[in-house]
N, C-alpha and C positions, 0 to 999 in steps of 0.2 A: 504493500500500500504506500510505502514511502516514495518509491519511484514514481508511482502515479501522482502522488501529491506534488512531487517536484515538477513533473511534466505539466501539471495544471497551474503551478506557480508561474511557469514560463509561458504557457498558452492557456489562460483561463477559459477560453471558449471552445476548447477541444472536447466536443460532445462525446466521442467514443471513449476518450480517457476518463471523463467524468462518469460515464456509465460503467466502465470497468471498475473504477474505484468503488462505486456504489455496490456493485455485485461482490467485489472482494471483501468489502466491509461486512456485507450481509453473510457471506460464507464464514466469516470469523465471528459471527454472533453479535456484531455491533450494529444492531438494527436502527438505533436512533441516528447514528452517523450516516448509515446508508440512506435513511429517509431524507436526511438533510441534503445529501448529494443528489438524490433523485429530484428533490424539489428544486434545487439550483439548476439542474439540467432542464427541467420544465420551464423555468423562467426564460431560457434561451430557445427552447424548442417545444412550444405548447402543443404542437400537433404530433408529438412522439407518443403514440398510443402504447407502445411496449413499456416505456418508462412510466407513463400514467398508470398502467395496470400494475407494474411492480410497486409503485408508491401506494396505490389503493390496497394492494394485498398487505403491505406493511401496516397500513392504518387499520385494516380489518383485524390483523393479528393483535393490535393493541386495543381493540374494542371500539374503534371510532368508525362505525358502519356508515353514519350519515356523511362524514367527510369523504370516505371511500366512494360512496355512491355519487356524491357531487363531482368528484374527480372524473368519474366515468360517464357522467351525463353526456348524451350525444353520441355514445358509442354505436348506437343502432344505425345512425345515418353517416357517421364519419368514414371517409374513404380509407383511412389508415388503420381503423380499428378492426380487430379480428375476433374470432369466436372466444378467445381467452378473455379479452376485454369485456365482451358482452356477457359471458358467464359470470365473471366477478362483479359486473355491474348489477346483474339480477340478484346475486347472493347478497351484495351490500344493501340493495334496496330491501330485500326480504329481512335481513337482520336489523335494518333501521326501522322496520315496522310498516313498510309499504308493500305488503303482499299483493295488493291489487295491481301494481305495476310489475312486480317481480315474477309472480307465478305464470302469467301468460308468456313471458319471455322464456322462462325455463321450459314450459311445455312446447313452445315453438322450437327450441333447441333440440329437445328430445325427438320431436316429430321430424325435424330436418335430418336427423341421423348424421350430423357432422361430427367433427373431432371432439366436441365437448358434450355430445349427447349422453354418453354413459355417465359422465361426471354429473351432469344436470339431473339425470334419473336417480343417481345415488343420493344427491342432495335432497331432492324432493321426497325420496323414501325415508331418509334419515331425519328430515325436519318437516314432518307433515303439517 
């Protein structure tokens, strides 16, 4: 992580280096620092749905479902968002208490039989 921090000191707008730093911190169990790096990255690249999703997952892990859901609002229509973003958006909405929005999204994922269909089905089964 020190080499990545040095690279970012020299080139603070290096998005791939910042993303790698966030992932390295996360792998070392330093979730709060990883969250800060992902948030900094989104300041420079708000359309980066992969980073948005990573940040939302971290917020879900610390129990902030409303903030995670807000981060992923628009994932249904965004061109860069994928099934991973849509799945975690639905989960965050559900955990934040908005089942009316979450459950149809999860049902649609299951019906579409895409890459997150099994995960969506397990979630619905485990959290009726």
